[in-house]
C-alpha positions in Angstrom: 0.0 0.0 -0.1 1.3 3.4 -0.8 2.5 5.8 1.9 0.0 8.7 1.9 1.5 12.2 1.8 1.0 14.0 5.1 -2.2 15.9 4.7 -1.9 19.6 5.4 -5.3 19.8 7.0 -7.1 16.9 8.7 -10.8 16.4 7.8 -13.2 14.3 9.7 -16.8 14.8 9.1 -18.9 11.8 10.1 -22.3 13.1 11.4 -25.1 10.8 12.3 -28.6 12.0 12.7 -32.3 11.1 12.5 -33.8 10.6 9.1 -37.4 9.9 10.0 -37.8 9.9 13.8 -36.1 11.6 16.6 -35.6 8.4 18.6 -35.0 5.9 15.9 -32.6 3.5 17.5 -30.9 5.1 20.5 -32.8 3.3 23.3 -36.2 5.0 23.0 -39.0 2.7 24.0 -40.8 1.4 21.0 -38.3 2.8 18.6 -38.7 1.3 15.1 -36.3 -1.3 13.9 -35.0 0.4 10.7 -31.8 1.0 8.9 -29.4 3.6 10.2 -28.7 6.8 8.4 -25.4 8.7 8.5 -26.4 12.4 8.0 -23.5 14.9 7.5 -25.0 18.5 7.8 -21.9 20.1 9.3 -18.1 19.9 8.8 -15.1 19.9 11.2 -11.5 20.3 10.1 -8.2 20.7 11.7 -5.7 22.9 9.9 -2.0 22.1 9.7 -1.4 24.6 12.5 -3.5 22.5 14.9 -6.5 25.0 14.9 -10.0 23.7 14.8 -12.7 25.1 12.3 -16.3 24.2 11.8 -19.3 25.2 9.7 -22.8 24.0 8.7 -25.7 22.9 10.9 -25.4 24.1 14.6 -28.8 23.8 16.0 -27.4 21.5 18.9 -24.2 23.3 19.4 -22.3 20.7 17.5 -19.9 23.2 16.0 -18.5 24.1 19.4 -18.4 27.8 19.0 -20.6 28.6 22.0 -23.7 29.3 19.9 -26.4 27.3 18.1 -26.5 29.4 15.0 -25.7 27.8 11.6 -22.4 28.9 10.0 -22.0 29.0 6.2 -18.4 29.7 6.3 -15.7 28.3 8.5 -15.3 29.7 12.0 -12.5 28.9 14.3 -13.4 27.0 17.5 -11.5 28.6 20.3 -8.0 29.7 20.0 -6.1 26.3 20.9 -3.7 25.0 18.2 -3.1 21.6 19.6 -5.9 19.6 18.1 -4.9 16.2 16.7 -8.1 14.5 15.5 -11.8 15.1 15.3 -14.9 13.0 14.6 -18.6 13.7 14.6 -21.6 11.7 15.3 -25.4 12.3 15.4 -24.9 16.1 15.8 -22.2 15.7 18.5 -18.5 16.0 18.1 -15.5 14.2 19.8 -11.8 15.2 19.4 -8.4 14.5 20.7 -5.6 16.9 21.5 -2.0 16.4 20.9 -1.4 15.8 24.7 -3.8 12.7 24.5 -6.8 14.4 26.3 -10.3 13.7 25.1 -12.9 16.4 24.4 -16.6 16.4 23.4 -19.5 18.7 22.6 -23.0 18.8 21.2 -26.1 16.7 22.2 -25.7 14.4 25.0 -29.1 12.6 25.6 -27.5 9.2 25.8 -24.3 10.2 27.4 -22.4 10.0 24.1 -20.0 12.8 25.2 -18.8 10.6 28.2 -18.9 13.5 30.7 -21.2 11.7 33.2 -24.1 13.8 32.3 -26.8 14.0 29.7 -26.5 17.8 29.3 -25.7 19.3 25.9 -22.6 21.3 25.5 -22.0 24.0 22.8 -18.3 24.3 23.5 -15.5 21.6 23.9 -15.4 20.1 27.4 -12.7 17.7 28.5 -13.8 14.1 29.1 -12.2 13.0 32.4 -8.6 13.6 33.1 -6.9 10.8 31.3 -4.2 11.9 28.7 -3.6 8.4 27.1 -6.2 8.4 24.4 -5.0 7.3 21.0 -8.0 7.4 18.7 -11.8 8.1 18.9 -14.8 7.3 16.6 -18.2 8.8 17.0 -21.2 6.7 15.9 -24.9 7.3 15.9 -25.1 8.2 19.5 -22.4 6.0 20.8 -18.6 6.6 20.9 -15.8 4.1 20.8 -12.1 4.9 21.5 -8.7 3.2 22.0 -6.0 4.0 24.5 -2.3 3.8 23.8 -2.1 0.6 25.8 -4.4 -1.1 23.1 -7.5 -1.2 25.4 -10.9 -0.5 23.9 -13.5 1.7 25.5 -17.1 2.8 24.7 -20.0 4.9 26.0 -23.3 6.3 25.0 -26.3 4.7 23.5 -26.3 0.8 23.9 -29.8 -0.4 23.0 -28.5 -2.9 20.4 -25.2 -3.7 22.2 -23.2 -1.4 20.0 -20.8 -0.7 23.0 -19.8 -4.3 23.2 -19.9 -4.6 27.0 -22.3 -7.6 27.1 -25.2 -5.3 28.1 -27.7 -3.1 26.5 -27.4 -0.3 29.0 -26.4 3.2 28.0 -23.1 4.4 29.5 -22.4 8.0 30.5 -18.6 7.7 31.0 -16.1 5.6 29.1 -16.1 1.9 30.1 -13.5 -0.6 29.1 -14.7 -3.3 26.7 -13.3 -6.6 27.8 -9.7 -7.0 29.0 -8.0 -7.4 25.7 -5.1 -5.0 25.0 -4.5 -5.8 21.3 -7.0 -3.6 19.6 -5.6 -1.9 16.5 -8.5 0.3 15.2 -12.2 0.8 15.7 -15.0 2.3 13.7 -18.4 3.3 15.1 -21.3 3.0 12.7 -24.9 4.0 13.0 -25.7 1.5 15.7 -22.9 -1.2 15.1 -19.2 -1.2 15.7 -16.3 -2.9 13.8 -12.8 -3.3 15.0 -9.5 -4.9 13.9 -6.9 -6.4 16.3 -3.1 -6.2 16.0 -3.2 -9.8 14.6 -5.3 -8.7 11.6 -8.5 -10.4 12.8 -11.9 -8.6 12.4 -14.5 -8.2 15.1 -18.1 -6.8 15.2 -21.0 -6.2 17.5 -24.2 -4.2 17.8 -27.2 -3.7 15.5 -27.3 -6.3 12.6 -30.6 -6.1 10.8 -29.0 -5.6 7.5 -26.2 -8.1 8.1 -23.7 -5.3 8.7 -21.8 -7.3 11.2 -20.9 -9.8 8.6 -21.2 -12.9 10.7 -23.7 -14.7 8.3 -26.7 -13.7 10.5 -29.0 -10.7 11.1 -28.9 -11.2 14.9 -27.7 -8.3 17.1 -24.5 -9.0 19.2 -23.7 -7.2 22.5 -20.2 -8.3 22.7 -17.4 -8.5 20.1 -17.6 -11.6 17.8 -14.8 -12.5 15.3 -15.9 -12.3 11.7 -14.6 -15.3 9.9 -11.0 -16.6 10.4 -9.0 -14.4 8.2 -6.1 -12.5 9.7 -5.3 -10.2 6.9 -7.8 -7.3 7.5 -6.0 -3.9 7.1 -8.7 -1.2 7.6 -12.4 -1.0 8.0 -15.1 1.7 7.9 -18.7 1.3 9.5 -21.4 3.1 7.7 -25.0 3.5 8.6 -26.1 -0.1 8.2 -23.3 -1.5 6.2 -19.4 -2.0 6.4 -16.6 -1.6 4.0 -13.1 -3.0 4.5 -9.7 -3.5 2.8 -7.3 -6.4 3.2 -3.6 -6.3 3.3 -3.5 -7.4 -0.4 -5.3 -4.4 -1.4 -8.7 -6.1 -2.2 -12.0 -4.4 -1.2 -14.8 -6.1 0.7 -18.3 -5.0 1.7 -21.4 -6.4 3.5 -24.7 -5.2 5.1 -27.5 -3.1 3.7 -27.3 -2.4 0.0 -30.6 -0.7 -1.2 -28.7 2.0 -3.1 -25.8 0.0 -4.3 -23.5 1.2 -1.5 -21.7 -2.1 -1.3 -20.5 -1.7 -4.9 -21.0 -5.3 -6.0 -23.3 -4.5 -8.9 -26.5 -5.4 -7.0 -28.8 -3.9 -4.5 -29.1 -7.0 -2.4 -28.1 -7.1 1.2 -25.1 -9.2 2.2 -24.5 -10.7 5.6 -20.9 -11.9 5.0 -18.0 -10.1 3.4 -18.0 -10.1 -0.4 -15.1 -8.9 -2.5 -15.8 -5.9 -4.7 -14.4 -6.4 -8.1 -10.9 -8.0 -8.6 -8.7 -4.9 -8.2 -6.0 -5.2 -5.5 -4.9 -1.5 -5.5 -7.4 0.0 -3.0 -5.8 2.2 -0.5 -8.5 3.6 1.8 -12.3 3.6 1.9 -14.9 5.5 3.8 -18.6 4.4 4.3 -21.3 6.9 4.7 -25.1 6.4 5.2 -25.9 5.1 1.6 -22.8 5.9 -0.4 -19.2 5.0 -0.4 -15.9 6.8 -1.3 -12.5 5.1 -1.9 -9.0 5.9 -3.0 -6.7 3.7 -5.0 -2.9 3.6 -4.6 -2.5 5.8 -7.7 -4.4 8.6 -6.0 -7.6 8.2 -8.0 -11.0 8.8 -6.3 -13.9 6.3 -6.7 -17.5 6.5 -5.5 -20.8 4.4 -5.6 -24.2 4.1 -3.9 -26.8 6.8 -3.4 -26.5 9.9 -5.5 -29.7 11.8 -5.2 -27.9 15.0 -4.1 -24.8 14.6 -6.2 -22.8 13.2 -3.3 -20.9 10.8 -5.5 -19.4 13.7 -7.4 -19.7 12.3 -10.9 -21.8 15.3 -12.2 -25.0 13.2 -12.1 -27.7 12.5 -9.5 -28.0 8.7 -10.5 -27.2 6.0 -8.1 -24.2 3.7 -8.9 -24.0 0.1 -7.7 -20.4 -0.3 -8.8 -17.3 2.0 -8.2 -17.0 4.8 -10.7 -14.0 7.1 -11.0 -14.6 10.7 -10.1 -12.8 12.8 -12.7 -9.3 12.0 -13.9 -7.2 13.4 -11.1 -4.8 11.2 -9.3 -3.7 13.5 -6.4 -6.5 12.7 -3.9 -5.2 11.7 -0.4 -8.2 11.7 2.0 -12.0 11.7 2.0 -14.9 11.4 4.4 -18.6 10.8 3.4 -22.0 11.4 5.0 -25.6 11.0 4.0 -25.7 13.7 1.3 -22.4 15.4 1.0 -18.7 14.5 0.6 -15.4 16.3 1.2 -11.9 15.4 0.3 -8.3 16.7 0.3 -5.8 16.7 -2.4 -2.0 16.2 -1.9 -1.5 20.0 -2.1 -3.7 20.4 1.0 -6.6 21.9 -0.9 -10.2 21.1 0.3 -12.9 19.9 -2.1 -16.6 19.3 -1.4 -19.8 18.3 -3.2 -23.3 17.1 -2.7 -26.0 18.5 -0.5 -25.4 22.0 0.9 -28.7 23.0 2.5 -27.1 23.8 5.8 -24.0 25.3 4.5 -22.0 22.0 5.1 -19.9 22.4 2.0 -18.3 25.6 3.5 -18.5 27.6 0.3 -20.6 30.3 1.9 -23.7 29.3 -0.1 -26.5 26.8 0.2 -26.2 25.6 -3.4 -25.9 21.9 -4.2 -22.8 20.7 -6.2 -22.7 17.5 -8.2 -19.0 17.5 -8.8 -16.1 18.4 -6.6 -15.7 22.2 -6.0 -12.6 23.6 -4.4 -13.4 25.1 -1.0 -11.3 27.9 0.3 -9.5 28.3 -2.9 -9.2 32.1 -2.7 -8.9 32.0 -6.6 -12.3 33.2 -7.7 -12.1 36.8 -6.5 -13.0 39.4 -9.2 -12.6 42.7 -7.3 -11.9 44.0 -3.8 -12.3 47.3 -2.0 -10.9 48.4 1.4 -13.0 50.7 3.7 -11.9 52.3 7.0 -11.9 49.0 8.8 -14.0 46.7 6.6 -13.5 45.0 3.3 -16.0 44.2 0.5 -15.3 42.0 -2.6 -17.0 40.4 -5.6 -16.4 36.9 -6.9 -16.4 35.9 -10.5 -19.9 34.4 -10.1 -21.2 37.9 -9.3 -21.7 37.2 -5.6 -20.9 39.8 -2.9 -18.8 39.2 0.2 -17.8 41.5 3.2 -15.8 41.1 6.4 -14.2 43.2 9.1 -15.8 45.9 11.4 -19.6 46.0 11.3 -20.6 48.4 14.1 -22.8 50.4 11.6 -24.0 47.5 9.5 -21.4 48.2 6.9 -21.0 44.6 6.0 -24.7 44.3 5.1 -25.3 40.9 6.5 -28.2 42.0 8.6 -26.3 42.3 11.8 -23.8 44.6 13.5 -21.4 41.9 14.5 -17.8 42.1 13.3 -16.7 39.2 11.0 -13.1 38.0 10.5 -13.9 35.7 7.6 -15.8 36.6 4.4 -19.6 36.3 4.6 -21.8 36.3 1.5 -24.3 39.2 1.4 -27.6 37.6 0.3 -27.8 35.2 -2.5 -27.8 37.5 -5.5 -25.2 37.0 -8.2 -25.8 40.1 -10.3 -23.4 42.5 -8.4 -21.3 44.5 -10.8 -19.1 46.7 -8.5 -18.7 47.6 -4.9 -16.9 50.4 -3.1 -16.2 50.5 0.7 -16.3 53.9 2.5 -15.3 54.9 6.0 -18.1 52.9 7.6 -20.6 52.6 4.7 -20.7 50.6 1.4 -22.1 51.3 -2.0 -22.6 48.9 -4.9 -24.0 48.6 -8.3 -25.8 45.7 -10.0 -25.6 44.6 -13.6 -28.9 46.3 -14.2 -27.5 49.7 -13.3 -29.4 50.0 -10.0 -27.6 51.6 -7.0 -27.5 50.0 -3.5 -26.2 51.1 -0.1 -25.8 50.1 3.5 -23.9 50.9 6.7 -23.4 54.2 8.4 -25.7 57.1 7.3 -25.1 59.8 9.9 -24.4 62.3 7.2 -26.8 60.9 4.5 -23.9 59.2 2.7 -26.3 56.2 1.7 -28.4 58.5 -0.3 -31.7 57.0 0.7 -33.3 60.3 2.0 -32.6 59.5 5.7 -29.8 59.5 8.2 -30.7 55.9 9.5 -28.0 53.3 9.5 -28.8 50.2 7.4 -27.4 46.8 8.0 -28.7 45.2 4.7 -28.4 46.5 1.1 -31.2 48.9 0.3 -31.9 50.2 -3.2 -31.3 54.0 -3.7 -33.9 55.4 -6.0 -35.3 53.7 -9.0 -32.7 54.8 -11.6 -30.9 52.1 -13.6 -28.3 54.2 -15.4 -25.7 54.3 -12.7 -22.3 53.3 -14.1 -19.6 54.2 -11.5 -19.3 54.9 -7.7 -16.7 56.0 -5.3 -16.9 56.3 -1.6 -15.1 58.7 0.7 -15.1 58.7 4.5 -18.6 60.1 4.8 -19.6 61.0 1.3 -20.3 59.3 -2.0 -19.7 60.3 -5.6 -21.2 58.6 -8.6 -21.4 58.7 -12.4 -24.4 58.0 -14.7 -24.2 56.6 -18.2 -24.9 60.0 -19.7 -21.6 61.3 -18.1 -23.3 63.4 -15.4 -21.7 63.6 -11.9 -23.7 63.1 -8.7 -22.9 63.4 -4.9 -24.4 63.0 -1.5 -23.4 62.8 2.2 -21.2 65.0 4.4 -20.3 68.4 2.9 -18.8 70.5 5.6 -15.6 71.1 3.5 -17.4 71.4 0.1 -16.5 67.8 -0.9 -19.7 67.2 -2.8 -18.9 70.2 -5.1 -22.5 71.6 -5.2 -21.4 75.0 -4.1 -22.6 74.7 -0.6 -21.6 73.2 2.8 -24.9 71.5 3.4 -25.1 67.7 3.7 -27.1 65.9 1.2 -29.1 62.6 1.9 -30.1 62.1 -1.7 -28.0 62.2 -4.8 -27.7 65.7 -6.2 -26.3 66.5 -9.6 -23.0 68.5 -9.7 -23.2 71.1 -12.3 -24.6 70.4 -15.8 -21.5 69.0 -17.4 -22.1 65.6 -19.0 -18.5 64.7 -19.9 -17.2 63.2 -16.5 -15.4 59.8 -16.9 -13.8 59.1 -13.6 -14.1 60.2 -10.0 -12.3 59.4 -6.7 -13.8 60.4 -3.3 -11.1 61.0 -0.6 -11.5 61.5 3.1 -12.9 65.0 2.7 -11.9 66.0 -0.9 -12.8 64.8 -4.3 -11.0 64.5 -7.6 -12.3 63.8 -11.1 -11.3 63.4 -14.8 -13.3 64.5 -17.8 -13.4 62.8 -21.2 -11.0 65.4 -22.6 -8.4 64.2 -20.0 -8.5 67.4 -17.8 -8.3 67.0 -14.0 -10.6 68.6 -11.5 -10.7 68.8 -7.7 -12.8 70.2 -4.8 -13.3 70.0 -1.0 -10.7 70.0 1.8 -7.4 71.6 0.7 -5.7 72.2 4.0 -2.7 70.1 2.9 -2.7 71.2 -0.8 -4.3 67.9 -1.7 -6.4 69.6 -4.5 -3.3 70.6 -6.4 -4.4 74.0 -7.4 -1.4 75.7 -5.8 -3.3 76.9 -2.7 -4.5 75.6 0.7 -8.0 77.1 0.3 -11.0 74.8 0.4 -13.2 74.7 -2.8 -17.0 74.1 -2.9 -17.2 73.5 -6.7 -14.9 71.6 -9.1 -11.8 73.6 -10.0 -9.5 72.7 -12.8 -6.0 71.5 -11.9 -3.5 72.9 -14.4 -4.0 72.8 -18.2 -2.9 69.3 -19.0 -5.3 67.0 -20.7 -3.5 63.7 -20.4 -4.6 62.6 -17.1 -5.5 58.8 -17.0 -6.5 58.0 -13.5 -6.5 59.7 -10.0 -6.8 58.4 -6.4 -7.8 60.7 -3.5 -6.4 59.8 -0.2 -7.0 61.2 3.3 -4.9 64.3 2.7 -2.9 63.6 -0.4 -3.7 62.8 -4.1 -1.9 60.5 -6.5 -2.5 60.4 -10.3 -1.2 58.7 -13.5 -0.9 60.3 -16.8 -1.4 58.7 -20.3 2.4 58.5 -20.6 2.5 56.1 -17.6 4.2 58.5 -15.2 3.2 58.7 -11.5 2.3 62.1 -10.0 1.5 63.2 -6.4 0.7 66.3 -4.3 -0.1 67.1 -0.8 1.9 66.6 2.5 5.6 65.9 1.8 5.6 62.6 3.6 2.9 61.3 1.3 3.9 62.8 -2.1 7.6 62.5 -1.9 9.7 62.7 -5.0 11.8 59.7 -5.9 15.0 61.9 -5.3 14.0 62.2 -1.7 13.1 65.9 -1.5 11.2 66.5 1.7 8.7 69.3 1.0 4.8 69.8 0.7 3.5 69.9 -2.8 0.5 72.0 -3.5 0.6 71.2 -7.3 1.1 67.9 -9.0 4.8 66.8 -9.1 6.4 63.7 -10.7 6.8 61.1 -8.0 8.3 58.5 -10.4 9.6 59.1 -13.9 9.0 55.5 -14.9 6.5 55.3 -17.7 4.7 52.0 -16.9 2.5 52.8 -14.0 -1.1 51.4 -14.5 -3.1 51.8 -11.3 -3.0 53.4 -7.9 -4.8 53.4 -4.6 -4.3 56.2 -2.0 -5.0 55.7 1.7 -4.2 57.5 4.9 -0.5 57.5 5.1 0.3 55.4 2.0 -0.1 54.9 -1.7 0.0 51.5 -3.4 0.4 51.1 -7.1 0.9 48.6 -9.9 3.2 48.6 -12.9 2.7 47.0 -16.3 4.9 44.0 -15.4 2.6 43.1 -12.6 4.8 44.3 -9.8 3.5 46.0 -6.8 4.9 49.1 -5.1 4.1 51.1 -2.0 4.9 54.6 -0.9 4.5 56.2 2.6 7.1 57.7 4.9 10.1 56.8 2.7 11.2 58.7 -0.4 9.8 57.3 -3.7 7.9 54.0 -4.3 9.3 50.9 -2.9 8.8 47.4 -4.4 6.6 45.0 -2.4 8.1 41.5 -2.8 9.2 40.1 -6.1 6.0 38.8 -7.6 4.8 40.1 -10.9 1.3 38.7 -11.0 -0.6 41.4 -9.1 -3.9 42.5 -10.8 -5.5 45.1 -8.5 -4.9 46.7 -5.1 -6.8 48.8 -2.5 -5.6 50.5 0.6 -7.8 51.6 3.4 -8.5 55.1 4.7 -8.2 54.3 8.4 -5.8 56.2 10.5 -4.7 53.6 13.2 -6.1 50.6 11.5 -4.5 50.9 8.0 -4.5 47.8 5.8 -4.0 46.8 2.3 -5.8 44.1 0.3 -4.9 43.0 -3.3 -5.7 40.5 -6.0 -3.3 38.5 -8.2 -4.0 37.5 -11.8 -4.9 33.9 -10.6 -7.8 35.4 -8.6 -6.2 34.8 -5.2 -6.8 37.4 -2.4 -3.9 38.8 -0.3 -3.8 41.2 2.6 -1.3 42.9 5.0 -1.2 45.7 7.6 -3.6 46.1 10.5 -6.0 43.3 11.2 -7.4 44.1 14.6 -11.0 43.8 13.4 -10.5 40.8 11.0 -10.5 43.1 7.9 -8.0 40.7 6.2 -10.8 38.0 6.2 -8.5 35.2 7.1 -10.2 34.2 10.4 -7.6 35.8 12.7 -6.6 39.3 13.9 -2.9 39.2 13.4 -1.0 42.1 12.0 1.0 41.3 8.9 4.0 43.2 7.5 4.0 41.4 4.2 1.2 40.1 1.8 -0.4 36.9 3.1 -2.9 34.9 1.1 -6.4 34.9 2.4 -7.3 31.2 2.3 -11.1 31.4 2.7 -13.4 29.7 3.1 
């Protein structure tokens, strides 16, 4: 058997839950004798740094985040980074830490957590004080585990003898099963258990109505019985009411319930003894779910069979298969786990993939959309555009969906709450967003139909909805459908329509709206009558714009010379900056302005420490001056104390309190960049040409979207989920 490459992230997502009745087999009086379902509606992973993450269904606290709210994107569980393995049962979770301690959380009606109570837990609780646990497997509502001395332990539901302690009594703390010390591995199924000893012998006990024990009968067993006499069993996986195993020669075997072809023998007939599946002898690992099975071969190929009504096989169909079918042509798969209706797997590069049912967000892609073939989760390579606000971030994906993260005090994320988020959250389910801009604490966006939307802080009317009421969800601004461009300042908004007209609203104390007054506006007002505006950039309290003839204009706060008209006098209406007609783009920062001309040269003006010349002259500039004589600058973003810019070769440059632009790293595949306007919480976020998202700088409020709040001095990829 091949040696599997060490997986960068560990994934264990076996979740068992009720399919038709809430007390189906777990010891309820009069519970029906029926086949057991394995229902995965949530996902738990351990990253390579030992941190624990969860998402999906959380009605019983099974995610362990201290709440009972569903999560559609990964959330970190606590701050510990010493988790070693995790397994989930019927909406409960068990895990081991690197120090050998055992932990559990979620429902506990039958004592399946093992903490000597029947009380639910929505956060990890340590089970006893022992630190010699080696492995754990969560079943329907019973748990089995091994210690490092080779002893076998069980607790939880035991109506069908699934604990193997020769009784049918539920146990609320771990009890040793027999006295043997040669147990090698154990797998807890829906209501049965399968184990292998160090001599290669196979043992089974518990519920047996479908022949899942493999002893040639359908009689339940409440103590371990050996299955056959073979001593060459290598690994085994207990599903809902069936079992799959691999022998040391690489052959694949199955038995038990087979209604949906989950055994893979070409039939739908139950089997009460092990039968070989095909003649191949290169099977490497196998995982049994409720009604479907996933397996890997030694060449890294992925195979699936059984129930497929939600696309859980991943073959881009919803048709059941009663024989193994290869999933795609890739040969770099290393690990997989299956549930009733969804599947997840890792590749050798550590990437996570998922497919099947997603009604509770269990795929972790931030949506509830079903997938019938493997979709990469947390790829970070499908971002289309990104914008940085004061302390929050907004972005669009290539599918037109809208995502936000960071500070949310004023509802600027638009997710219907005012809770901060340190991971991207999808805003609604619409996929027709065309552009988005994040302001100081408000957000504006356009849809593909030309409609204008706003949310967040509205104290100065910057949303434009005719009120000063904060909004925590997107609201439409007016009924016009001819909006084409938007730019957000700290507390004001600028926009262009398709006819070239310029519009403004929000705070106007320093004339930044350009309407000739100092009055705030809470609805869009047209600025002048000109219809040849092509670009506009709203800064902190000043605005710059370009007309179709290439002329540059500015208005608003000018205390630092940021308008570039040679004075420090505020302007309430647009004034032309110089006579040049070759301005290509402009970026208004907090108190400085940067621009690019059609010849590719970079210009700047305002405070000396923000618009320094490449020769290091330290002086304020009240008119545009060349910052870099290079002629290949293509885009810029101006923040509070810095400017970030891109060159034609894809290189990224930054300028702040040092003379001239400085290269950021050596990569030449940057596509776009945005830097925030926050004073003490400055951060930068950028996209590469491969669609990956990168962030650096302050992260106190999770504005990087990577799930942590760590400050970063160099670009770090945002691997979201």
